[in-house]
C-alpha positions in Angstrom: 0.0 0.0 0.0 1.2 3.5 -0.9 0.1 6.4 1.2 0.7 10.0 0.2 -0.2 13.2 2.1 -0.2 16.6 0.4 -0.8 19.8 2.3 -0.9 23.3 1.0 -2.5 26.5 2.2 -5.5 25.6 0.0 -5.9 21.8 0.6 -5.2 18.9 2.7 -5.2 15.5 0.9 -4.4 12.0 2.1 -4.5 9.1 -0.4 -3.8 5.4 0.1 -3.8 3.0 -2.9 -3.2 -0.7 -3.0 -3.9 -3.6 -5.4 -7.1 -5.2 -4.0 -10.8 -5.7 -4.7 -11.9 -2.1 -5.4 -12.8 -1.2 -1.9 -13.2 2.6 -1.4 -13.4 5.0 1.5 -13.7 8.5 0.0 -14.6 11.8 1.7 -13.7 15.0 -0.2 -16.7 17.2 0.5 -17.5 17.2 -3.3 -20.2 14.5 -3.8 -19.5 14.0 -7.6 -15.8 13.7 -7.0 -16.4 11.1 -4.3 -18.7 9.2 -6.7 -16.0 9.3 -9.5 -13.3 8.1 -7.1 -15.4 5.2 -5.8 -16.2 4.3 -9.4 -12.5 4.4 -10.3 -11.6 2.2 -7.3 -14.3 -0.4 -8.2 -13.4 -0.7 -11.9 -9.7 -0.7 -11.4 -9.9 -3.1 -8.5 -7.6 -0.8 -6.5 -8.3 -0.3 -2.9 -8.6 3.4 -2.4 -8.8 5.6 0.7 -9.1 9.4 0.0 -9.6 12.0 2.7 -9.5 15.6 1.4 -10.6 19.1 2.2 -10.0 22.3 0.3 -10.9 25.9 -0.1 -12.2 25.8 -3.7 -13.6 23.0 -5.9 -10.8 23.5 -8.5 -8.0 23.3 -5.9 -9.6 20.2 -4.3 -10.1 18.3 -7.5 -6.6 19.2 -8.8 -4.8 18.3 -5.5 -6.7 15.0 -5.2 -5.6 14.1 -8.7 -2.0 15.1 -8.0 -1.9 13.0 -4.8 -3.7 10.0 -6.4 -1.1 10.1 -9.3 1.8 10.2 -6.8 0.2 7.2 -5.0 -0.3 5.2 -8.2 3.3 5.8 -9.4 4.9 3.0 -7.3 2.5 0.5 -8.8 4.1 1.1 -12.2 7.6 0.3 -11.1 7.4 -3.5 -11.1 6.9 -5.5 -14.3 3.3 -4.9 -15.4 1.3 -5.4 -18.5 1.7 -1.7 -19.1 -0.7 -1.1 -22.0 -4.5 -1.2 -22.0 -7.4 0.0 -24.0 -11.1 -0.2 -23.1 -14.5 1.2 -24.0 -17.4 1.8 -21.8 -21.0 2.5 -22.7 -23.2 4.2 -20.2 -26.6 5.1 -21.5 -26.0 7.7 -24.2 -22.3 7.9 -23.6 -19.6 5.8 -25.3 -16.1 6.6 -24.0 -12.7 4.9 -24.6 -9.6 5.0 -22.5 -6.2 4.0 -23.8 -3.2 4.1 -21.6 0.5 3.3 -21.3 1.8 3.1 -17.7 5.4 3.1 -18.9 6.7 6.2 -17.3 5.8 9.0 -19.7 3.2 11.5 -18.7 0.7 12.7 -21.4 -3.0 13.4 -21.5 -5.2 13.9 -24.5 -8.9 14.0 -24.5 -12.0 16.0 -24.2 -14.6 15.6 -21.5 -17.4 18.1 -20.9 -15.8 19.6 -17.8 -12.6 21.7 -17.6 -12.3 20.5 -13.9 -12.3 16.8 -14.9 -10.1 17.4 -17.9 -7.7 19.0 -15.5 -8.1 16.0 -13.1 -7.1 13.6 -15.8 -4.1 15.7 -16.8 -2.9 16.2 -13.3 -3.3 12.4 -12.6 -1.3 11.5 -15.7 1.5 14.0 -14.9 2.0 12.6 -11.4 1.5 8.9 -12.1 3.7 9.3 -15.2 1.1 7.6 -17.4 -0.1 8.3 -20.9 -3.8 8.5 -21.2 -6.1 9.2 -24.2 -9.8 9.6 -23.5 -12.1 9.5 -26.5 -15.7 10.5 -26.1 -17.2 8.8 -29.1 -20.7 9.9 -28.4 -23.0 11.2 -25.6 -24.9 14.2 -24.6 -25.3 13.8 -20.8 -22.3 15.4 -19.0 -22.6 13.1 -16.0 -22.7 9.9 -18.1 -19.7 11.0 -20.2 -17.5 11.8 -17.2 -18.6 8.6 -15.4 -18.0 6.5 -18.4 -14.5 8.1 -18.7 -13.7 7.1 -15.1 -15.1 3.6 -15.6 -13.0 3.2 -18.8 -9.9 4.5 -17.0 -10.6 2.1 -14.1 -10.8 -0.9 -16.4 -7.7 0.2 -18.3 -5.7 0.7 -15.1 -6.8 -2.8 -13.9 -5.4 -4.3 -17.1 -2.3 -2.2 -17.4 -1.2 -2.5 -13.8 -1.6 -6.3 -13.7 1.7 -8.1 -13.0 3.7 -9.4 -15.9 6.5 -11.9 -16.1 8.5 -9.5 -18.3 9.2 -5.9 -18.8 7.0 -4.7 -21.6 9.6 -2.5 -23.4 12.0 -3.0 -26.3 14.4 -1.0 -24.1 14.3 -3.5 -21.3 14.6 -2.2 -17.8 15.4 1.5 -17.6 17.7 2.4 -14.7 17.8 6.0 -13.5 20.3 7.0 -10.8 20.2 10.3 -9.1 23.4 12.2 -8.2 26.7 11.0 -9.5 28.2 11.7 -12.9 28.6 9.9 -16.1 
C-alpha cells in the first residue's frame, strides 16, 4: 500500500492506494468527485482511501488528482502489463480510455468539464502515465464523465496487472540520481 499526504494553504489531501478488490473509502466534500473516485476504485480493483478538504472546488479536484497520481506511481515500477485500451458504454455515452503506464506522462482527451479534464491531466503527470480519452458519443455530461472514469478504471486494472517480463523493447530503464557519467 502506498500512502501520500499533500498539504498546501488551499488543501489537505491523504490518499492510500493498493492492489485489491476495489474497496473505497472516500470523503472530499464534493459528492460528484467522491462518486467518481469510488467508481475508479471499483473498476480498477484498486483499494482506495481518499480523505481531502480544500478551499475551492478547483483546488480540491486538482490536488486529489496530483496526490492520487503520486500514490499510483509505485504500482508502475514492477513488471506490469503496461498497455491497455477499453471502451465503456453508459446510457447515451460511449467513451474509450487507452493508456500506457510506462513512465511517460501525457494526457489527450475531451470531457465536458474543464475541472475533470484537469483532473485527468494532473493524474497523468503525477502517475507518469499516458492517457487518451475519446468521447465517441454522448450528450449527458454526468454519463460521459462517469464512463471516462469507468474506462480509466478498467484500463488501469489491465495495465497494472503483474507481468513476467518488462513490456519494453528498451528492457529495464535504470535511473540514478546524483553521481556523474
